DOTI-5398 format. One line per field, with one value per residue (C-alpha): residue number from 1; y, x, z. Coordinates in steps of 0.25 Angstrom, whole numbers. Layout:
BEGIN
k: (NUM|...)
y: (Y|...)
x: (X|...)
z: (Z|...)
//
This chain:
BEGIN
k: (1|2|3|4|5|6|7|8|9|10|11|12|13|14|15|16|17|18|19|20|21|22|23|24|25|26|27|28|29|30|31|32|33|34|35|36|37|38|39|40|41|42|43|44|45|46|47|48|49|50|51|52|53|54|55|56|57|58|59|60|61|62|63|64|65|66|67|68|69|70|71|72|73|74|75|76|77|78|79|80|81|82|83|84|85|86|87|88|89|90|91|92|93|94|95|96|97|98|99|100|101|102|103|104|105|106|107|108|109|110|111|112|113|114|115|116|117|118|119|120|121|122|123|124|125|126|127|128|129|130|131|132|133|134|135|136|137|138|139|140|141|142|143|144|145|146|147|148|149|150|151|152|153|154|155|156|157|158|159|160|161|162|163|164|165|166|167|168|169|170|171|172|173|174|175|176|177|178|179|180|181|182|183|184|185|186|187|188|189|190|191|192|193|194|195|196|197|198|199|200|201|202|203|204|205|206|207|208|209|210|211|212|213|214|215|216|217|218|219|220|221|222|223|224|225|226|227|228|229|230|231|232|233|234|235|236|237|238|239|240|241|242|243|244|245|246|247|248|249|250|251|252|253|254|255|256|257|258|259|260|261|262|263|264|265|266|267|268|269|270|271|272|273|274|275|276|277|278|279|280|281|282|283|284|285|286|287|288|289|290|291|292|293|294|295|296|297|298|299|300|301|302|303|304|305|306|307|308|309|310|311|312|313|314|315|316|317|318|319|320|321|322|323|324|325|326|327|328|329|330|331|332|333|334|335|336|337|338|339|340|341|342|343|344|345|346|347|348|349|350|351|352|353|354|355|356|357|358|359|360|361|362|363|364|365|366|367|368|369|370|371|372)
y: (116|112|103|99|93|88|80|73|70|64|55|50|48|39|31|17|9|1|13|15|28|27|35|41|36|41|36|21|19|25|18|11|15|18|17|30|38|32|35|50|50|44|54|65|59|59|74|78|70|59|48|37|38|37|25|18|19|14|2|-1|-1|-10|-20|-19|-21|-32|-41|-40|-44|-57|-49|-39|-49|-56|-43|-40|-53|-52|-38|-43|-54|-44|-50|-43|-42|-51|-43|-49|-44|-29|-21|-14|1|2|-6|-7|-1|-15|-16|-25|-24|-17|-27|-18|-18|-7|-2|-7|-8|6|8|22|20|10|20|31|22|20|35|38|28|34|48|42|36|50|59|50|45|31|18|8|-5|-18|-19|-6|-8|-22|-16|-5|-15|-23|-10|-6|-20|-19|-5|-8|-20|-13|2|2|-5|2|4|13|27|34|37|22|24|21|8|6|17|19|32|43|45|30|29|42|35|23|32|39|26|19|32|33|18|20|31|24|10|12|2|7|10|19|10|9|24|28|19|26|40|37|31|44|53|44|44|60|60|71|77|90|84|71|64|55|43|41|41|54|69|72|75|68|75|63|67|76|64|63|75|75|66|55|64|58|72|85|95|105|95|101|90|90|105|103|92|100|111|102|97|111|115|103|97|109|116|121|121|106|95|84|71|71|77|65|61|58|52|60|69|72|83|90|82|86|77|81|96|93|85|97|106|96|97|112|113|103|112|124|130|133|142|133|122|131|135|120|117|128|122|109|115|121|107|102|97|102|89|93|82|83|75|67|77|90|88|101|104|90|83|75|80|69|59|65|59|45|44|50|40|29|32|43|57|61|54|64|64|58|56|58|72|75|69|77|90|87|85|98|107|102|107|120|122|119|129|139|137|137|150|156|151|158|171|171|168|180|188|185|186|201|199|188|196|207)
x: (-170|-156|-160|-145|-144|-158|-155|-143|-152|-163|-154|-146|-160|-164|-152|-155|-146|-142|-137|-148|-154|-169|-174|-186|-190|-204|-207|-210|-206|-192|-189|-178|-163|-160|-146|-148|-154|-145|-132|-136|-139|-126|-119|-126|-122|-107|-109|-113|-103|-112|-102|-107|-121|-116|-107|-119|-127|-115|-114|-129|-128|-116|-123|-136|-128|-119|-131|-134|-121|-126|-137|-127|-118|-129|-134|-120|-119|-132|-129|-116|-124|-134|-145|-156|-155|-163|-172|-165|-151|-156|-151|-162|-163|-168|-166|-171|-163|-158|-153|-164|-172|-185|-197|-206|-204|-195|-188|-175|-165|-159|-144|-142|-142|-131|-122|-126|-121|-108|-107|-111|-101|-90|-94|-94|-80|-75|-82|-81|-67|-72|-68|-78|-81|-79|-94|-96|-85|-91|-105|-99|-93|-106|-113|-103|-104|-119|-119|-108|-116|-129|-127|-133|-145|-159|-164|-173|-168|-165|-180|-183|-190|-187|-181|-179|-169|-154|-154|-142|-144|-142|-130|-124|-126|-119|-108|-106|-106|-96|-87|-87|-84|-72|-67|-68|-64|-55|-63|-63|-78|-73|-79|-93|-93|-89|-101|-111|-107|-108|-122|-126|-121|-126|-141|-140|-134|-140|-147|-144|-144|-144|-157|-166|-163|-159|-173|-177|-174|-178|-169|-170|-165|-156|-148|-141|-134|-126|-118|-120|-116|-112|-103|-106|-105|-101|-111|-106|-107|-115|-125|-126|-129|-140|-146|-146|-152|-163|-166|-167|-176|-186|-186|-186|-200|-200|-187|-185|-181|-190|-185|-189|-200|-209|-208|-221|-216|-224|-227|-213|-209|-197|-186|-178|-166|-166|-166|-154|-148|-149|-143|-132|-129|-128|-119|-110|-109|-107|-121|-123|-134|-143|-140|-144|-157|-160|-156|-165|-177|-174|-173|-187|-193|-189|-200|-203|-195|-183|-186|-183|-193|-191|-198|-208|-221|-221|-220|-224|-221|-234|-243|-254|-243|-240|-252|-251|-237|-241|-252|-243|-231|-235|-229|-216|-204|-199|-188|-180|-166|-161|-167|-159|-146|-146|-149|-137|-128|-133|-133|-119|-114|-122|-114|-101|-104|-107|-95|-86|-92|-90|-76|-73|-80|-71|-59|-61|-64|-51|-42|-40|-36|-27|-20|-17)
z: (379|374|363|361|376|375|362|369|381|372|364|376|383|371|369|375|384|372|365|355|352|351|339|346|360|359|345|345|331|334|347|340|337|322|318|310|321|331|323|322|337|340|332|339|352|347|343|356|364|369|363|373|368|354|357|364|351|342|352|351|335|336|344|336|323|329|332|317|312|305|298|293|287|280|274|269|263|256|251|245|238|233|241|248|263|272|281|293|288|287|298|305|306|320|332|347|358|360|345|341|328|329|327|318|303|299|286|291|279|281|280|283|298|298|290|300|311|305|303|317|323|315|321|335|334|328|339|351|348|353|347|341|349|342|342|335|325|321|320|311|302|301|297|287|280|280|274|264|259|258|256|242|245|245|260|268|269|283|283|282|268|254|255|240|238|242|250|249|264|267|258|265|278|274|268|281|289|280|279|295|296|286|294|308|304|292|283|269|264|253|242|248|251|237|232|242|238|224|226|233|222|211|217|217|203|194|206|213|227|234|234|243|234|219|213|221|219|233|245|258|271|274|262|272|277|264|269|284|291|280|272|258|253|261|266|255|243|232|232|247|247|237|245|257|250|244|258|263|252|251|265|274|274|288|296|297|286|281|277|262|254|253|268|275|288|298|287|283|293|297|303|315|312|297|300|309|298|289|300|301|287|287|299|292|280|289|287|301|301|292|302|314|307|306|320|325|318|325|339|337|335|349|358|372|377|369|358|343|335|322|313|314|307|300|285|282|269|270|282|279|283|297|305|299|304|318|319|315|324|333|335|328|335|346|350|338|343|329|329|342|337|324|332|341|329|323|336|339|325|327|340|334|323|333|341|329|324|338|339|325|330|343|335|326|338|345|333|335|349|345|335|346)
//
């Protein structure tokens, strides 16, 4: 089975007519579109050349955001006055295929997905060469205003937990999004970017690596985002190298990567997308063999149907919590489109590295003949 082609097929097959990507079509709780997941998926579609698919997602986001312009403007005014946000003015983190808010109660105040969307939109513009529509441009401006006003407020992290904290990954996603918007629009966000970077480094002051949040000494696998793709720091930054090493030492027990040490969601197993994320980081810093080793583990987890799940229930942090989650929500989400997207990103980098290596070998081999 060609997992690369199969991953593209699965993603395209689960993009709705409205342009939204369903996070996991067979897992009831995930039959929605998250800006976070969807943005990484759209980026993967751009990476493999499926620009029309990515454009449809960005159009869907623009329509979804545009319908909430009044709420966003009220939220920005409240933030400028130091007032708490009214629940009605909090942008939700997941939506139906039609762009409506989900009816069930959910931890909605999450900012990283909106930063990630701005980053993915910038990547779409860069890789596809397409211009933004007026609707997309207006939605991006609204999201920029929302993030600029709220970036330093505590909110749920990318795992939809710990709402009382400010999370480095969330800050990094906002940083990446504003940086991307600055590059594509020419609007100067440098003052906000400097404040965000300062906060990220301040939260890790006196520590040997970046941390899950200020009051913790632990790492979270999402900290990889500080480097790849949001570029708050480079992959070879000493603090980033220490962080990646810490993630490898403490969150890899088998071949895959867990979210964080105290994770109990479905027992806290090994996540496909996080294993890919670590591989992505290694490819970006030129450590191709480390990246390939992680990809091989991912490829070994594919089901007979060619599906990649959210996580593998092995080497669990808390085995006693696996069955309660299974009874509550069913089997682990399979397929998870974000898992397939991250695989596509990493396998593309792997192929590029192999081509570059083969090209270099060929050039060295041909040099004597050329000299003759």
